[in-house]
N, C-alpha and C positions, 0 to 999 in steps of 0.2 A: 401525543403519539406514543401508543404503547410500544412497547423495547421487548424484542425477543430474550429471553434468561440464557444466558451460556454458564456454560463449568469451565473452568481451568483445569487442564489436566498435564499433568509432569511428565506424561509418556506418550507414546501412541500406541493405542492399542492396534493388533495384527489379528485376524480372523484365523484361527490356527489352521482350517480347512485351506485358505487361501496359501498362506505361509509353508504348509506342505506340500502344494501343488506346484509351488514358486510362481505363482500368479499373481496380478494386480490384487491388492487389497482392498480395492475401491470399487471393485467391478460388480459384487454381490451386491452392494450397497447402492450402487448405482442402478443396477437394474430394478433393486426392491422400491426405492424412490420414484423410480419412472412409472411402476406400476402402483403407485400410490401408498405403498406400506408407512404407515406411520411413525412405526418404530423404526426401521430404516433413515427414514428422514431426519428423526431426532436424533440415531447414531450418529448419519452426517454431519449432524450440524453442530455435535459434540465434539466431534473430531477436528472439524475446520475454525469453530468459532476462536478458540484462542488465537490463533496463528493470523486470522483476517483481520480480529479486532487489532493487533499490534499494524497490520497494515492500516488500517483506519486511522488507528490513532498517529501515524506517521504525517498522514496527508491531511487529517481535519485539524491536529491539533490540542483539539480538549475533548474529554471523554463524553460528554453528551452527544456534540455532535457527529464522534466517531461511531457512536451506538445507533444513532440513526442511520447512517452509511451500512453500518453491518447488517441492520434489518433489510434495509432496501438492496443489499449486495444477494443477500440469502433469498428473498423473493425473487431476484433475477434469475438467481442460481438455478432455483427449483423448476422457474418457467422455462430456462434454456437448457435444460438435461439433457433433451432428445438432440441437441447440436453438437454435442460431446461425443467425438468419432471415437473416443477410445486410444487414437494416437498420441504419443505426447504423454507427461504427468498431469494427472489431474488437478494435483494441486498448482500447479504451474496455469492451468487453464481457468481455475475458478480463481486465482490471485489477479488474472486480467478482470474480471468480472468486478472485482472490489476497486482496483484501479481505477477502472474506467467511470464505477457508480460515484467516485469519489470525484474524481475530476468532472464528472456533470454537475454536481452539488457546487462544485469551487466554480464553474462559468454562469451557473443559476445567479449565484452570490455575487460576483464580478469579483470575486477574490483573485483570479487571473486576469491580470490586466492585460489586454491586447497589444499595448504600447508601452514604450518606456522610452528614457532619455538615455541613449546608449553613448552621447559624449560624455555624460556624466560617469557612467562607470569605466569608460576608458581610462578615465582618468584616476581610479583607483588604484594602489598597487598593493599587490599580496604581501605582508610580511612573511618572517620566517613562519612555519607551522610549529605549534606547539607539538607534542609526542600526546597522541589520542590516546595510546596504550595508556595511559595511567587511570584512564576513567572507566566505568563500568558501563555495560550496555544503556540500562534505565538511564543513568545520568546524562549518555551523550543522546537519548531520545527526548531526554526533557529540554536540552539547549537545541534540539533539531525544531522541536513544538514553539521555540519562542519567535523562531524566523516568520518573517511574514509570511502570509498562504501561498502568495504568487512565487516567492521565493524558494518556499520548504516545499512545493510542490516540484519545481523545478530540480531541485537539488534530490529528493526522495527518485524522481523517475530517473535520473543520470545517474546518481550514485548509488542508491540503492538497486534499484531496477534494471538498470543498465542500458537504457534508451540512447540513441543518439540523439543527437541537436535537431537533426532533420526529422525524427520520429515525434518528438516533444512537438517540433512545431504542428506536426501534422495533427497530434491527437489534442492539443491544447488551443490551435488556432493563433500563436502569436510565431511571429518572424523568428528563423533560426537566431540571427544575431541577439534577440531581444532573452531567450532563451538562455545563450553564452552570457549574456552582462547579469541575468538574474543569478545563475549559477555561479558567478565571480561573486556578486555581491553575498549570495549566500555564506559562500566560503568564508569570505572576509568578516561577516557578521557573525560567523562561527567560532575564528580565529579571535576576535574581540571577546565572545563570551567564556571560551575558553581561560582565556589569559586573566579576565576577570575574576574567574573563579580561584587559578593558580597564582 
């Protein structure tokens, strides 16, 4: 499968006209993309790809799978641009597309198991957390990537994206109690990985 190429930028580019008018820096790009302007499509891709790639990596755990999700996510984004109403953050709207694309792939590959032995999770006890402040972002993301796909998914949805267990249950098809137990397992496993490292 061919992959779209993306460039990592260390800054956010803002159109001078949009900045001077105090407008939305995405508005003119979105309109250009809706009208099929290839230059605007490339610019939008270049601006979003680095952030969305990190979202994809968090859910998929490996670079190649994340690139596939990035590509599928952009295809979905460009075909659904007409449904973006302009209300709320465009990046937030786009992020949901990439999260949902990753979740669909995880469901297809059965990485998110729909049942779990909850009694086993209840018997687990949480140790005192090791301070995560000592760790860099990349190191922490590397540890999260080592979690099993189902636990990693729930951890990302709950801790990073801020969804409730009820919302996670609706998105993934698992029970709320299963979501809670997977989050508990993810936290305990992360604590173990951090202790091993320090």
